[in-house]
N, C-alpha and C positions, 0 to 999 in steps of 0.2 A: 623373272623368267617369262616375261612377255604377257603377264596377266595379273589380275588381282589376287591377293593373298589374304587369308584370314585364319587366325587361330583362336579357338574358343576354349576356355576352361570353365567348367560348370562346378563351382565350389568356392571355398574361401582360401585365403592365404594360409590359414592354419592347416589346411589339408596338404600343403606342399612341404617338401624338404628344403626348398630354397625360396627366396622371395620372388614375387611375380616379376618385378622389374628386371632382376638379374636373369631370370629364366627366359623372358621374352627377348632380352638382349642376346642371349646365347642362340636362340632360335633364329633371330635375324642374321646373326653372323654365320650360322650354319648354312642357311639358304644362300646368302651372299657368296660364301666360299664355293658352293656347288655351281652357282651361276658363273663365277669367275673362272672356274676350271673347265666347264663344259659348254659354255655359250659360244656359238660361232659368231655372235654379234660383237664380241669383245676382242679387240686386237691383242690383249694381254692374256688371253685364256690359253690353257693347255691345248685345247682343240685347235685354236688358231695357229699356235706354234707348230703343231703337227702338220696342219694344212699348208703353212708357208714353206715347210721343208719338203713338200711333195716334189718328186722328181730329182731330188738331190741325194747323195749317198749318206747324208747325215741321219742318224737314228735318234729317236726320242725315248728316253727312259721313262716308263710309266709305273705308277704305284699299284698296290694291291687292289684299291678301290676301282681304278680304271680298268685293270685287268679283269675284274669281276664283271663290270658292265660290258666290256668287249666280249667276254665269254657268253653273256646272255644274248648279245647281238648276233654272235656267230650261231648260237643254237636256234634263234628265231630265223635266221637266214636259211639254215639247213632245213628246218621243219616246214618252212613256207615255200620251199623251192625257189628261193631268191626274191620273193615278193617283198619281204622285210629286209632292206639293205641300207645300212647307215652310210654307205658310200654314194648314195644317189643324189647328194647335194648339188652336183654340177647341173642337174636339170633345172635349177632355178634360173639358169641363164636363158632357158627357153620359156619358162613360165614364172613371171614375177607377180606373186600374189599379194604384194604390198598394195596399199591404196591406189587404185587406178593404174596398176602396173601393166606393162604390155605382155602380150603373148607372141612369142617368136618361135613357133615349132620348127622353123627351118634350122634351128640350132640343136635340135634333138640329137641328130646323128653324131655330131661332134661331142656332145655331152655323154652319150651312151658309151663312147670309147673310154671314158674315164671312170665308169661305174663297174663295180664287181668286187664283192668281198674277197673273192678268191685271189685278187691281185695283191692284197695286203702282205707286206713283209713283216711278220710278227714272230719274233724269236725270244722267248722268255720275257724279260721286262723291257725289251727294246722293240720299238715299232717304227715302221717307215712306210710311207706311201710312195711306191716306186715310179709313178707316172705324174709328171707335172700337170697340175690342174685338178688332181684328185682331191677329194674332201671327205672328212668324217663329219657327221651330224648326229649328235646324241639326242636331238629334239624329240624323238619318238619314245624315249624311255627315261630321260633324266628328271623330268618333272614329277613323274610318279615315284621315282626313287627318292626324290627330295621329300615327298609326302611321308613316305615310310620312315625316313631318317628323323623328321620332326616328330612324328608320332612316337618313335622309340625314345627320343630325348624327353618327351613329356612323361612317358611311363617311367623312365629312369628317375625322374624328379618326383615321382609319387602321385602323379595325376591319375585319378580314378575315373574321371568323366571329362571328356574333351573331344574336340573336333579340329582337324586340319584340312583346309580347303585351299588348294593352289590352282586357281583358274578352272575349277570344276572337278578336279581330281581330289578325292576326299577319303580320309580315314577317320574313323570315330573310335574313341576309347570308352569302353564300358557302355552303360546307359547314361541318360541324363541324370542329374542329381536327384530328381524326384522319382527315379525308378522307371520312367518311361523310355522307350527306345528313341534314338535320334531319328528324326524324320527328314529325309533327303529327297528333294524333288528332282525328277529327271526332265531335262529341258526338251521342249518341243522344237525340233530342228526347222520347222517351217513357219511357226507362229510365235507370238509372244506367250510367255507362260510355260507351264509344264504339262507333260502328258500323264504323269502319275507321280505318286510319292511312295517311297519305300521306307520301311522301318529297319534301322540298322543297330546292331549291338556288337562292339568289338569286331568291326569289319571295315572293308575299304571298297570304294566304288569308283570306277573310271569310265568316262564316256569318250568315244572317238567318233569323228564324223567330218564331213567336208562342207559343213554349212557355215562355218565361221569365215573362211577366206575363200573367195570365189573370183573367177575371172571370165569375162565374155570374149568369145572368139568366133567370128563368122556366124553370128546368130545363135551360138550354143553357149550354155552356161556350164562352166567346169569348176569342180572343187579342187582343193590344193593337194589331195593325196594322189601321188604319182606312181605309175607302174614302172619300175626300173628296167623292165625288159622292153617295153614299147616306147617309153618316154612320155606317154600321154596320161592325162588324168584318168583315174579309174572310174568305172561306172558301178560302184558298189553301193551298199546301203547308205542311207542318209545319215544314220547314226547307229552306234552300237554301245550299249552299256553293259558292263560286266562287274560282278561282285565277287570278291575273294577276301581272304584274311589280310592280304597286303595289296597295296595299290599297284606296285610294279607288275606283278603277273596279271592283275586285272586289266591294266592298261595295255600290256603287250597283246593279250588275247583280243581286246576290243579293237585295237589298231589293225592287227592282222586280219580280223574279220572284215574291216572296212576296205581293205586292199583287194578283196575278192568279189566275185559276182554275188548277187544276193542268195542264189541257191547254194553256192559253195560256202558262203559265209555262215548260213544256217547250219550246214553240216559240220563246219569247223567248230562252231559254238557248242553244238551238241557233244562233239567228241571231247571238248575241253572239260565237260562235266562241272561247269560253274553256273550259277544263276545269271541269266542274261536277258536283255530286251533289245530287239532290233526294230528300227523304223525304216521301211524301204522307201524308194523314191515315189511310190504312189500313196505315201502316208499310212500304209498298213502297218500295224504293230504286231509283233510276235515275240514269244519268249516265255520261258517258264520261271520267271523270277519268283521263287518261293523256297523257303527252307525253314528250319527251326528258328533261325535268327533273322530271317529276311521275309517280309511279306508286303504285297502291294496293298495300299490303303484305298 
């Protein structure tokens, strides 16, 4: 899914209901299947099939899992006033955040005509993108969903102490085998290293920000998070970290916060009533990360 993956089991093979080799093979297959279904970078994925059919009368039948993810995307679109919109992929034609990719904001207007969740033709298990050039992009939620799926598979196998880390989105199972909580570092978005470490027990943590992929345009440095309304990169927080029992809601809250101004992001995070930490563009850190199971070290 475009980043490093790590699964840690703290214990012995005797602790598990299945052998380690078989379990890790299942996990690898699980993540590969999710990538194969929802990656826009794969021509054979379900998402690519839906996108290729955009503008045609042909509908695509989707399964219960995809319906659930679309339902979450719709809820996020509604609660954020359209800021979180998985149809905003056409803006990549104006902003190419791959290595040394170009910025072509003159293409924004044409791309904006293709964006809008309200355009989707979704009836029961059948989905169609009615305008040629429209795209779905599950990149804002599918990695966090994959973390939760892997963590569930580990628990089902009898794992009592473990960690799943997909490119920095993390879920931990129980404590470490010695009884101490898992220690997870939160990355500094401006410098090497971390800004703090949190103790986690049976929890998930997700970080969103615009520091990984950036682009220079006319003397300005822009991050990859885009406002679907204006078509321009947002000027929100440098990074937001959120903790919850599952990675998917934590990631959704963190990403949505990063799509807003810093003032609105803080208000959004407070309303979400989850432990959070925000780093603004002036490197100032704020957030009440603390609870019975989470503490800043």
